[in-house]
C-alpha positions as a Python dict, from the first residue, in 0.01 Angstrom:
ca = {
    (1, 'M'): (0, 0, 0),
    (2, 'S'): (-108, 297, 211),
    (3, 'T'): (-404, 513, 125),
    (4, 'V'): (-357, 889, 108),
    (5, 'K'): (-657, 1083, 231),
    (6, 'A'): (-736, 1441, 136),
    (7, 'A'): (-676, 1539, 498),
    (8, 'N'): (-314, 1434, 456),
    (9, 'L'): (-253, 1701, 191),
    (10, 'Q'): (-63, 1980, 364),
    (11, 'N'): (70, 2314, 248),
    (12, 'T'): (335, 2471, 468),
    (13, 'G'): (339, 2791, 264),
    (14, 'S'): (691, 2729, 135),
    (15, 'G'): (644, 2559, -199),
    (16, 'A'): (416, 2294, -337),
    (17, 'P'): (171, 2114, -109),
    (18, 'V'): (288, 1770, 8),
    (19, 'F'): (116, 1445, 91),
    (20, 'K'): (199, 1300, 433),
    (21, 'N'): (105, 965, 580),
    (22, 'S'): (-74, 937, 914),
    (23, 'S'): (256, 955, 1105),
    (24, 'G'): (348, 1284, 934),
    (25, 'T'): (616, 1148, 698),
    (26, 'E'): (622, 1315, 356),
    (27, 'I'): (533, 1059, 89),
    (28, 'G'): (481, 1274, -218),
    (29, 'Q'): (461, 1621, -357),
    (30, 'L'): (249, 1801, -610),
    (31, 'A'): (409, 1988, -898),
    (32, 'K'): (612, 2297, -803),
    (33, 'A'): (485, 2466, -1119),
    (34, 'W'): (271, 2376, -1418),
    (35, 'V'): (117, 2550, -1716),
    (36, 'N'): (-117, 2471, -2003),
    (37, 'F'): (-105, 2723, -2289),
    (38, 'N'): (-192, 2786, -2651),
    (39, 'G'): (131, 2782, -2849),
    (40, 'T'): (-7, 2907, -3182),
    (41, 'G'): (-75, 3263, -3299),
    (42, 'T'): (-71, 3488, -2995),
    (43, 'V'): (40, 3250, -2721),
    (44, 'A'): (-178, 3255, -2412),
    (45, 'I'): (-186, 3075, -2079),
    (46, 'R'): (-504, 2874, -2026),
    (47, 'E'): (-430, 2771, -1666),
    (48, 'D'): (-120, 2764, -1448),
    (49, 'F'): (33, 2731, -1105),
    (50, 'N'): (349, 2926, -1011),
    (51, 'V'): (406, 3051, -1366),
    (52, 'S'): (430, 3427, -1419),
    (53, 'S'): (454, 3428, -1799),
    (54, 'I'): (528, 3247, -2121),
    (55, 'T'): (728, 3389, -2409),
    (56, 'D'): (702, 3290, -2776),
    (57, 'N'): (1069, 3291, -2881),
    (58, 'A'): (1024, 3158, -3235),
    (59, 'T'): (826, 2890, -3417),
    (60, 'G'): (772, 2605, -3171),
    (61, 'Q'): (1003, 2758, -2908),
    (62, 'Y'): (880, 2901, -2579),
    (63, 'T'): (1012, 3015, -2241),
    (64, 'V'): (818, 2940, -1923),
    (65, 'T'): (901, 3183, -1639),
    (66, 'F'): (825, 3081, -1281),
    (67, 'A'): (649, 3318, -1043),
    (68, 'N'): (859, 3181, -754),
    (69, 'A'): (1207, 3056, -840),
    (70, 'M'): (1304, 2695, -784),
    (71, 'A'): (1575, 2627, -525),
    (72, 'D'): (1813, 2555, -814),
    (73, 'A'): (1806, 2425, -1172),
    (74, 'N'): (1812, 2058, -1065),
    (75, 'F'): (1443, 1991, -1120),
    (76, 'S'): (1259, 1740, -1335),
    (77, 'F'): (1007, 1843, -1595),
    (78, 'A'): (753, 1687, -1827),
    (79, 'V'): (655, 1855, -2153),
    (80, 'S'): (385, 1756, -2399),
    (81, 'G'): (229, 1915, -2703),
    (82, 'I'): (-57, 1837, -2937),
    (83, 'K'): (-136, 1992, -3274),
    (84, 'L'): (-503, 1987, -3370),
    (85, 'T'): (-417, 1932, -3738),
    (86, 'D'): (-179, 1643, -3666),
    (87, 'N'): (-96, 1431, -3368),
    (88, 'A'): (150, 1480, -3087),
    (89, 'V'): (479, 1648, -3165),
    (90, 'D'): (816, 1575, -3006),
    (91, 'G'): (885, 1819, -2724),
    (92, 'G'): (1147, 1873, -2462),
    (93, 'G'): (1392, 2109, -2305),
    (94, 'R'): (1557, 2350, -2546),
    (95, 'Q'): (1838, 2471, -2321),
    (96, 'A'): (1959, 2394, -1972),
    (97, 'P'): (1698, 2513, -1722),
    (98, 'T'): (1763, 2788, -1469),
    (99, 'S'): (1598, 2835, -1132),
    (100, 'T'): (1360, 3087, -1290),
    (101, 'T'): (1295, 2965, -1646),
    (102, 'L'): (1259, 2660, -1865),
    (103, 'K'): (1288, 2685, -2244),
    (104, 'V'): (1090, 2423, -2434),
    (105, 'A'): (1060, 2343, -2803),
    (106, 'F'): (855, 2119, -3029),
    (107, 'L'): (961, 1942, -3345),
    (108, 'D'): (745, 1796, -3619),
    (109, 'L'): (955, 1588, -3862),
    (110, 'A'): (1276, 1763, -3746),
    (111, 'N'): (1137, 2117, -3796),
    (112, 'F'): (1028, 2348, -3515),
    (113, 'S'): (651, 2357, -3501),
    (114, 'D'): (396, 2568, -3312),
    (115, 'T'): (170, 2356, -3094),
    (116, 'D'): (-199, 2409, -3010),
    (117, 'F'): (-186, 2258, -2662),
    (118, 'V'): (136, 2283, -2460),
    (119, 'S'): (162, 2136, -2112),
    (120, 'V'): (463, 2168, -1881),
    (121, 'A'): (498, 2034, -1527),
    (122, 'I'): (792, 2097, -1292),
    (123, 'F'): (882, 1865, -1004),
    (124, 'R'): (1152, 1918, -739),
}
């Protein structure tokens, strides 16, 4: 197993920073975009990277808009949500992603449900 040192984290200015081994071979990449936001009441971004906005579409349904578009819609994403009054809720993609947006939704017992803590990470 090789050890990745902080010095091996490089940002070329064209996307997410990458990790390279000592010979310069790319061995990993940080998220292309991520966001943590409040999904109840007036939705609000807590922290983000490469996200220009979030939209509250309806109960438990949100759109994440990227500041810089992905190369295409063939990216992977991870979505999680936690309600303070309950436990985790089921979350995932709501519609096919585009290069500029990802629609996510959360269900609690088969009904759409607003979520106190929403986290989304995009990898490409």
